[in-house]
PDB file with one MODEL, atoms N, CA, C and O in Angstrom:
MODEL        1
ATOM      1  N   MET A   1      98.145 123.280 118.026  1.00  0.00           N
ATOM      2  CA  MET A   1      96.906 122.954 117.362  1.00  0.00           C
ATOM      3  C   MET A   1      97.107 122.852 115.852  1.00  0.00           C
ATOM      4  O   MET A   1      96.473 122.033 115.186  1.00  0.00           O
ATOM      5  N   ALA A   2      97.981 123.681 115.327  1.00  0.00           N
ATOM      6  CA  ALA A   2      98.239 123.647 113.889  1.00  0.00           C
ATOM      7  C   ALA A   2      98.841 122.317 113.478  1.00  0.00           C
ATOM      8  O   ALA A   2      98.619 121.853 112.360  1.00  0.00           O
ATOM      9  N   HIS A   3      99.610 121.693 114.380  1.00  0.00           N
ATOM     10  CA  HIS A   3     100.217 120.395 114.067  1.00  0.00           C
ATOM     11  C   HIS A   3      99.142 119.354 113.813  1.00  0.00           C
ATOM     12  O   HIS A   3      99.204 118.606 112.838  1.00  0.00           O
ATOM     13  N   ILE A   4      98.156 119.313 114.699  1.00  0.00           N
ATOM     14  CA  ILE A   4      97.102 118.307 114.580  1.00  0.00           C
ATOM     15  C   ILE A   4      96.252 118.581 113.342  1.00  0.00           C
ATOM     16  O   ILE A   4      95.892 117.653 112.617  1.00  0.00           O
ATOM     17  N   GLN A   5      95.928 119.858 113.097  1.00  0.00           N
ATOM     18  CA  GLN A   5      95.122 120.197 111.935  1.00  0.00           C
ATOM     19  C   GLN A   5      95.827 119.783 110.654  1.00  0.00           C
ATOM     20  O   GLN A   5      95.185 119.282 109.731  1.00  0.00           O
ATOM     21  N   LEU A   6      97.136 119.984 110.585  1.00  0.00           N
ATOM     22  CA  LEU A   6      97.906 119.584 109.410  1.00  0.00           C
ATOM     23  C   LEU A   6      97.862 118.075 109.226  1.00  0.00           C
ATOM     24  O   LEU A   6      97.722 117.592 108.102  1.00  0.00           O
ATOM     25  N   LEU A   7      97.980 117.327 110.316  1.00  0.00           N
ATOM     26  CA  LEU A   7      97.945 115.872 110.215  1.00  0.00           C
ATOM     27  C   LEU A   7      96.565 115.377 109.793  1.00  0.00           C
ATOM     28  O   LEU A   7      96.454 114.378 109.081  1.00  0.00           O
ATOM     29  N   LEU A   8      95.521 116.065 110.224  1.00  0.00           N
ATOM     30  CA  LEU A   8      94.178 115.649 109.858  1.00  0.00           C
ATOM     31  C   LEU A   8      93.876 115.930 108.392  1.00  0.00           C
ATOM     32  O   LEU A   8      92.996 115.296 107.810  1.00  0.00           O
ATOM     33  N   ASN A   9      94.595 116.870 107.790  1.00  0.00           N
ATOM     34  CA  ASN A   9      94.350 117.245 106.405  1.00  0.00           C
ATOM     35  C   ASN A   9      95.272 116.538 105.421  1.00  0.00           C
ATOM     36  O   ASN A   9      95.327 116.929 104.255  1.00  0.00           O
ATOM     37  N   LEU A  10      95.989 115.524 105.846  1.00  0.00           N
ATOM     38  CA  LEU A  10      96.889 114.819 104.936  1.00  0.00           C
ATOM     39  C   LEU A  10      96.087 114.134 103.842  1.00  0.00           C
ATOM     40  O   LEU A  10      95.049 113.527 104.105  1.00  0.00           O
ATOM     41  N   ASN A  11      96.571 114.235 102.632  1.00  0.00           N
ATOM     42  CA  ASN A  11      95.939 113.539 101.518  1.00  0.00           C
ATOM     43  C   ASN A  11      96.995 113.262 100.466  1.00  0.00           C
ATOM     44  O   ASN A  11      98.175 113.532 100.688  1.00  0.00           O
ATOM     45  N   ASN A  12      96.594 112.733  99.341  1.00  0.00           N
ATOM     46  CA  ASN A  12      97.537 112.384  98.276  1.00  0.00           C
ATOM     47  C   ASN A  12      97.860 113.618  97.448  1.00  0.00           C
ATOM     48  O   ASN A  12      97.271 113.838  96.390  1.00  0.00           O
ATOM     49  N   ASP A  13      98.784 114.409  97.927  1.00  0.00           N
ATOM     50  CA  ASP A  13      99.140 115.642  97.235  1.00  0.00           C
ATOM     51  C   ASP A  13     100.593 115.631  96.778  1.00  0.00           C
ATOM     52  O   ASP A  13     101.197 116.685  96.578  1.00  0.00           O
ATOM     53  N   GLY A  14     101.138 114.461  96.619  1.00  0.00           N
ATOM     54  CA  GLY A  14     102.515 114.369  96.150  1.00  0.00           C
ATOM     55  C   GLY A  14     103.545 114.628  97.231  1.00  0.00           C
ATOM     56  O   GLY A  14     104.706 114.889  96.917  1.00  0.00           O
ATOM     57  N   GLY A  15     103.159 114.565  98.485  1.00  0.00           N
ATOM     58  CA  GLY A  15     104.116 114.724  99.573  1.00  0.00           C
ATOM     59  C   GLY A  15     104.296 116.153 100.057  1.00  0.00           C
ATOM     60  O   GLY A  15     105.179 116.406 100.876  1.00  0.00           O
ATOM     61  N   GLN A  16     103.501 117.085  99.586  1.00  0.00           N
ATOM     62  CA  GLN A  16     103.656 118.468 100.016  1.00  0.00           C
ATOM     63  C   GLN A  16     103.362 118.634 101.499  1.00  0.00           C
ATOM     64  O   GLN A  16     104.058 119.379 102.188  1.00  0.00           O
ATOM     65  N   ASN A  17     102.322 117.939 102.004  1.00  0.00           N
ATOM     66  CA  ASN A  17     102.013 118.032 103.428  1.00  0.00           C
ATOM     67  C   ASN A  17     103.096 117.380 104.272  1.00  0.00           C
ATOM     68  O   ASN A  17     103.365 117.834 105.385  1.00  0.00           O
ATOM     69  N   LEU A  18     103.722 116.324 103.764  1.00  0.00           N
ATOM     70  CA  LEU A  18     104.812 115.706 104.508  1.00  0.00           C
ATOM     71  C   LEU A  18     105.988 116.659 104.632  1.00  0.00           C
ATOM     72  O   LEU A  18     106.680 116.660 105.650  1.00  0.00           O
ATOM     73  N   ASP A  19     106.222 117.472 103.606  1.00  0.00           N
ATOM     74  CA  ASP A  19     107.268 118.481 103.690  1.00  0.00           C
ATOM     75  C   ASP A  19     106.938 119.511 104.760  1.00  0.00           C
ATOM     76  O   ASP A  19     107.829 119.982 105.468  1.00  0.00           O
ATOM     77  N   LYS A  20     105.655 119.865 104.881  1.00  0.00           N
ATOM     78  CA  LYS A  20     105.235 120.811 105.916  1.00  0.00           C
ATOM     79  C   LYS A  20     105.463 120.222 107.309  1.00  0.00           C
ATOM     80  O   LYS A  20     105.877 120.932 108.225  1.00  0.00           O
ATOM     81  N   ILE A  21     105.194 118.926 107.467  1.00  0.00           N
ATOM     82  CA  ILE A  21     105.420 118.274 108.755  1.00  0.00           C
ATOM     83  C   ILE A  21     106.897 118.322 109.117  1.00  0.00           C
ATOM     84  O   ILE A  21     107.251 118.586 110.267  1.00  0.00           O
ATOM     85  N   LYS A  22     107.750 118.070 108.150  1.00  0.00           N
ATOM     86  CA  LYS A  22     109.181 118.127 108.407  1.00  0.00           C
ATOM     87  C   LYS A  22     109.608 119.529 108.816  1.00  0.00           C
ATOM     88  O   LYS A  22     110.478 119.683 109.673  1.00  0.00           O
ATOM     89  N   LYS A  23     109.008 120.557 108.216  1.00  0.00           N
ATOM     90  CA  LYS A  23     109.336 121.937 108.576  1.00  0.00           C
ATOM     91  C   LYS A  23     108.872 122.259 109.987  1.00  0.00           C
ATOM     92  O   LYS A  23     109.543 122.994 110.712  1.00  0.00           O
ATOM     93  N   ILE A  24     107.725 121.712 110.380  1.00  0.00           N
ATOM     94  CA  ILE A  24     107.222 121.939 111.737  1.00  0.00           C
ATOM     95  C   ILE A  24     108.156 121.283 112.743  1.00  0.00           C
ATOM     96  O   ILE A  24     108.371 121.814 113.833  1.00  0.00           O
ATOM     97  N   GLY A  25     108.704 120.150 112.388  1.00  0.00           N
ATOM     98  CA  GLY A  25     109.652 119.492 113.256  1.00  0.00           C
ATOM     99  C   GLY A  25     109.110 118.279 113.986  1.00  0.00           C
ATOM    100  O   GLY A  25     109.654 117.895 115.021  1.00  0.00           O
ATOM    101  N   LEU A  26     108.062 117.670 113.478  1.00  0.00           N
ATOM    102  CA  LEU A  26     107.543 116.459 114.103  1.00  0.00           C
ATOM    103  C   LEU A  26     108.370 115.271 113.652  1.00  0.00           C
ATOM    104  O   LEU A  26     108.571 115.058 112.457  1.00  0.00           O
ATOM    105  N   ASN A  27     108.846 114.502 114.611  1.00  0.00           N
ATOM    106  CA  ASN A  27     109.564 113.289 114.225  1.00  0.00           C
ATOM    107  C   ASN A  27     108.596 112.112 114.207  1.00  0.00           C
ATOM    108  O   ASN A  27     107.418 112.259 114.533  1.00  0.00           O
ATOM    109  N   SER A  28     109.090 110.970 113.831  1.00  0.00           N
ATOM    110  CA  SER A  28     108.213 109.805 113.666  1.00  0.00           C
ATOM    111  C   SER A  28     107.561 109.388 114.984  1.00  0.00           C
ATOM    112  O   SER A  28     106.410 108.950 114.983  1.00  0.00           O
ATOM    113  N   ASN A  29     108.260 109.512 116.087  1.00  0.00           N
ATOM    114  CA  ASN A  29     107.673 109.125 117.371  1.00  0.00           C
ATOM    115  C   ASN A  29     106.531 110.050 117.762  1.00  0.00           C
ATOM    116  O   ASN A  29     105.530 109.594 118.314  1.00  0.00           O
ATOM    117  N   GLN A  30     106.664 111.345 117.485  1.00  0.00           N
ATOM    118  CA  GLN A  30     105.591 112.274 117.799  1.00  0.00           C
ATOM    119  C   GLN A  30     104.360 111.990 116.941  1.00  0.00           C
ATOM    120  O   GLN A  30     103.233 112.071 117.430  1.00  0.00           O
ATOM    121  N   ILE A  31     104.563 111.663 115.683  1.00  0.00           N
ATOM    122  CA  ILE A  31     103.445 111.324 114.806  1.00  0.00           C
ATOM    123  C   ILE A  31     102.766 110.047 115.285  1.00  0.00           C
ATOM    124  O   ILE A  31     101.541 109.939 115.232  1.00  0.00           O
ATOM    125  N   LYS A  32     103.554 109.079 115.754  1.00  0.00           N
ATOM    126  CA  LYS A  32     102.986 107.837 116.281  1.00  0.00           C
ATOM    127  C   LYS A  32     102.135 108.103 117.518  1.00  0.00           C
ATOM    128  O   LYS A  32     101.071 107.505 117.680  1.00  0.00           O
ATOM    129  N   VAL A  33     102.597 108.996 118.390  1.00  0.00           N
ATOM    130  CA  VAL A  33     101.838 109.323 119.602  1.00  0.00           C
ATOM    131  C   VAL A  33     100.518 109.984 119.225  1.00  0.00           C
ATOM    132  O   VAL A  33      99.485 109.677 119.819  1.00  0.00           O
ATOM    133  N   ILE A  34     100.537 110.880 118.254  1.00  0.00           N
ATOM    134  CA  ILE A  34      99.307 111.521 117.789  1.00  0.00           C
ATOM    135  C   ILE A  34      98.354 110.470 117.217  1.00  0.00           C
ATOM    136  O   ILE A  34      97.150 110.527 117.465  1.00  0.00           O
ATOM    137  N   ALA A  35      98.885 109.515 116.457  1.00  0.00           N
ATOM    138  CA  ALA A  35      98.052 108.446 115.892  1.00  0.00           C
ATOM    139  C   ALA A  35      97.459 107.575 116.995  1.00  0.00           C
ATOM    140  O   ALA A  35      96.289 107.199 116.921  1.00  0.00           O
ATOM    141  N   ILE A  36      98.242 107.256 118.004  1.00  0.00           N
ATOM    142  CA  ILE A  36      97.756 106.438 119.120  1.00  0.00           C
ATOM    143  C   ILE A  36      96.636 107.162 119.858  1.00  0.00           C
ATOM    144  O   ILE A  36      95.623 106.556 120.208  1.00  0.00           O
ATOM    145  N   ILE A  37      96.819 108.459 120.093  1.00  0.00           N
ATOM    146  CA  ILE A  37      95.786 109.242 120.780  1.00  0.00           C
ATOM    147  C   ILE A  37      94.506 109.276 119.945  1.00  0.00           C
ATOM    148  O   ILE A  37      93.412 109.099 120.480  1.00  0.00           O
ATOM    149  N   ALA A  38      94.640 109.503 118.640  1.00  0.00           N
ATOM    150  CA  ALA A  38      93.467 109.552 117.768  1.00  0.00           C
ATOM    151  C   ALA A  38      92.744 108.211 117.745  1.00  0.00           C
ATOM    152  O   ALA A  38      91.514 108.170 117.790  1.00  0.00           O
ATOM    153  N   MET A  39      93.492 107.119 117.675  1.00  0.00           N
ATOM    154  CA  MET A  39      92.876 105.788 117.655  1.00  0.00           C
ATOM    155  C   MET A  39      92.204 105.481 118.984  1.00  0.00           C
ATOM    156  O   MET A  39      91.140 104.861 119.014  1.00  0.00           O
ATOM    157  N   THR A  40      92.811 105.907 120.074  1.00  0.00           N
ATOM    158  CA  THR A  40      92.221 105.682 121.396  1.00  0.00           C
ATOM    159  C   THR A  40      90.897 106.426 121.516  1.00  0.00           C
ATOM    160  O   THR A  40      89.909 105.874 122.000  1.00  0.00           O
ATOM    161  N   ILE A  41      90.882 107.679 121.073  1.00  0.00           N
ATOM    162  CA  ILE A  41      89.640 108.457 121.098  1.00  0.00           C
ATOM    163  C   ILE A  41      88.578 107.771 120.249  1.00  0.00           C
ATOM    164  O   ILE A  41      87.418 107.682 120.652  1.00  0.00           O
ATOM    165  N   ASP A  42      88.972 107.289 119.079  1.00  0.00           N
ATOM    166  CA  ASP A  42      88.036 106.596 118.193  1.00  0.00           C
ATOM    167  C   ASP A  42      87.459 105.357 118.864  1.00  0.00           C
ATOM    168  O   ASP A  42      86.251 105.126 118.801  1.00  0.00           O
ATOM    169  N   HIS A  43      88.300 104.563 119.501  1.00  0.00           N
ATOM    170  CA  HIS A  43      87.834 103.331 120.132  1.00  0.00           C
ATOM    171  C   HIS A  43      86.967 103.615 121.354  1.00  0.00           C
ATOM    172  O   HIS A  43      85.982 102.914 121.587  1.00  0.00           O
ATOM    173  N   VAL A  44      87.315 104.628 122.132  1.00  0.00           N
ATOM    174  CA  VAL A  44      86.517 104.968 123.310  1.00  0.00           C
ATOM    175  C   VAL A  44      85.141 105.457 122.885  1.00  0.00           C
ATOM    176  O   VAL A  44      84.139 105.073 123.489  1.00  0.00           O
ATOM    177  N   THR A  45      85.073 106.301 121.852  1.00  0.00           N
ATOM    178  CA  THR A  45      83.759 106.751 121.392  1.00  0.00           C
ATOM    179  C   THR A  45      82.953 105.595 120.820  1.00  0.00           C
ATOM    180  O   THR A  45      81.730 105.567 120.959  1.00  0.00           O
ATOM    181  N   TRP A  46      83.621 104.642 120.178  1.00  0.00           N
ATOM    182  CA  TRP A  46      82.915 103.458 119.672  1.00  0.00           C
ATOM    183  C   TRP A  46      82.320 102.661 120.827  1.00  0.00           C
ATOM    184  O   TRP A  46      81.211 102.138 120.717  1.00  0.00           O
ATOM    185  N   LEU A  47      83.067 102.567 121.951  1.00  0.00           N
ATOM    186  CA  LEU A  47      82.558 101.844 123.115  1.00  0.00           C
ATOM    187  C   LEU A  47      81.406 102.584 123.783  1.00  0.00           C
ATOM    188  O   LEU A  47      80.445 101.959 124.232  1.00  0.00           O
ATOM    189  N   LEU A  48      81.494 103.909 123.852  1.00  0.00           N
ATOM    190  CA  LEU A  48      80.462 104.687 124.522  1.00  0.00           C
ATOM    191  C   LEU A  48      79.203 104.845 123.675  1.00  0.00           C
ATOM    192  O   LEU A  48      78.100 104.940 124.214  1.00  0.00           O
ATOM    193  N   PHE A  49      79.362 104.874 122.347  1.00  0.00           N
ATOM    194  CA  PHE A  49      78.246 105.077 121.439  1.00  0.00           C
ATOM    195  C   PHE A  49      78.259 103.992 120.361  1.00  0.00           C
ATOM    196  O   PHE A  49      78.543 104.290 119.200  1.00  0.00           O
ATOM    197  N   PRO A  50      77.959 102.747 120.718  1.00  0.00           N
ATOM    198  CA  PRO A  50      78.119 101.645 119.769  1.00  0.00           C
ATOM    199  C   PRO A  50      77.191 101.696 118.565  1.00  0.00           C
ATOM    200  O   PRO A  50      77.541 101.166 117.511  1.00  0.00           O
ATOM    201  N   GLY A  51      76.031 102.308 118.681  1.00  0.00           N
ATOM    202  CA  GLY A  51      75.099 102.332 117.564  1.00  0.00           C
ATOM    203  C   GLY A  51      75.368 103.430 116.559  1.00  0.00           C
ATOM    204  O   GLY A  51      74.778 103.429 115.478  1.00  0.00           O
ATOM    205  N   CYS A  52      76.240 104.365 116.881  1.00  0.00           N
ATOM    206  CA  CYS A  52      76.468 105.513 115.990  1.00  0.00           C
ATOM    207  C   CYS A  52      77.123 105.110 114.680  1.00  0.00           C
ATOM    208  O   CYS A  52      76.862 105.740 113.655  1.00  0.00           O
ATOM    209  N   SER A  53      77.952 104.096 114.675  1.00  0.00           N
ATOM    210  CA  SER A  53      78.589 103.700 113.420  1.00  0.00           C
ATOM    211  C   SER A  53      77.560 103.125 112.445  1.00  0.00           C
ATOM    212  O   SER A  53      77.682 103.317 111.235  1.00  0.00           O
ATOM    213  N   ILE A  54      76.558 102.428 112.958  1.00  0.00           N
ATOM    214  CA  ILE A  54      75.502 101.890 112.107  1.00  0.00           C
ATOM    215  C   ILE A  54      74.666 103.033 111.537  1.00  0.00           C
ATOM    216  O   ILE A  54      74.300 103.014 110.362  1.00  0.00           O
ATOM    217  N   ILE A  55      74.366 104.025 112.372  1.00  0.00           N
ATOM    218  CA  ILE A  55      73.585 105.173 111.919  1.00  0.00           C
ATOM    219  C   ILE A  55      74.353 105.930 110.845  1.00  0.00           C
ATOM    220  O   ILE A  55      73.769 106.336 109.840  1.00  0.00           O
ATOM    221  N   ALA A  56      75.649 106.126 111.042  1.00  0.00           N
ATOM    222  CA  ALA A  56      76.467 106.861 110.063  1.00  0.00           C
ATOM    223  C   ALA A  56      76.525 106.114 108.734  1.00  0.00           C
ATOM    224  O   ALA A  56      76.482 106.735 107.672  1.00  0.00           O
ATOM    225  N   LYS A  57      76.621 104.792 108.784  1.00  0.00           N
ATOM    226  CA  LYS A  57      76.657 104.013 107.549  1.00  0.00           C
ATOM    227  C   LYS A  57      75.323 104.095 106.811  1.00  0.00           C
ATOM    228  O   LYS A  57      75.290 104.168 105.583  1.00  0.00           O
ATOM    229  N   GLU A  58      74.219 104.083 107.570  1.00  0.00           N
ATOM    230  CA  GLU A  58      72.906 104.189 106.940  1.00  0.00           C
ATOM    231  C   GLU A  58      72.736 105.538 106.268  1.00  0.00           C
ATOM    232  O   GLU A  58      72.169 105.623 105.179  1.00  0.00           O
ATOM    233  N   GLU A  59      73.225 106.598 106.913  1.00  0.00           N
ATOM    234  CA  GLU A  59      73.099 107.942 106.338  1.00  0.00           C
ATOM    235  C   GLU A  59      73.965 108.070 105.103  1.00  0.00           C
ATOM    236  O   GLU A  59      73.626 108.810 104.180  1.00  0.00           O
ATOM    237  N   ALA A  60      75.081 107.354 105.074  1.00  0.00           N
ATOM    238  CA  ALA A  60      75.971 107.411 103.910  1.00  0.00           C
ATOM    239  C   ALA A  60      75.505 106.467 102.815  1.00  0.00           C
ATOM    240  O   ALA A  60      76.046 106.496 101.709  1.00  0.00           O
ATOM    241  N   GLY A  61      74.510 105.630 103.099  1.00  0.00           N
ATOM    242  CA  GLY A  61      73.975 104.713 102.110  1.00  0.00           C
ATOM    243  C   GLY A  61      74.805 103.456 101.939  1.00  0.00           C
ATOM    244  O   GLY A  61      74.743 102.812 100.892  1.00  0.00           O
ATOM    245  N   LYS A  62      75.573 103.100 102.943  1.00  0.00           N
ATOM    246  CA  LYS A  62      76.442 101.918 102.846  1.00  0.00           C
ATOM    247  C   LYS A  62      75.797 100.667 103.405  1.00  0.00           C
ATOM    248  O   LYS A  62      76.314  99.569 103.202  1.00  0.00           O
ATOM    249  N   VAL A  63      74.679 100.802 104.103  1.00  0.00           N
ATOM    250  CA  VAL A  63      74.043  99.623 104.691  1.00  0.00           C
ATOM    251  C   VAL A  63      72.774  99.309 103.940  1.00  0.00           C
ATOM    252  O   VAL A  63      72.081  98.348 104.274  1.00  0.00           O
TER     253      VAL A  63
ENDMDL
END
């Protein structure tokens, strides 16, 4: 679980989080699989709840 939480918290911090990923031992293929799973979940929720993205944009003031 800590692996996923670390990946979700990546930001522009000069590569410090990338160093943490290397210490954990995730290779590029494992990171790709995590990205594929996250994108799949995102797309499935978009299909199941198509109006939610419009509602979220309205609440954020983007529409």
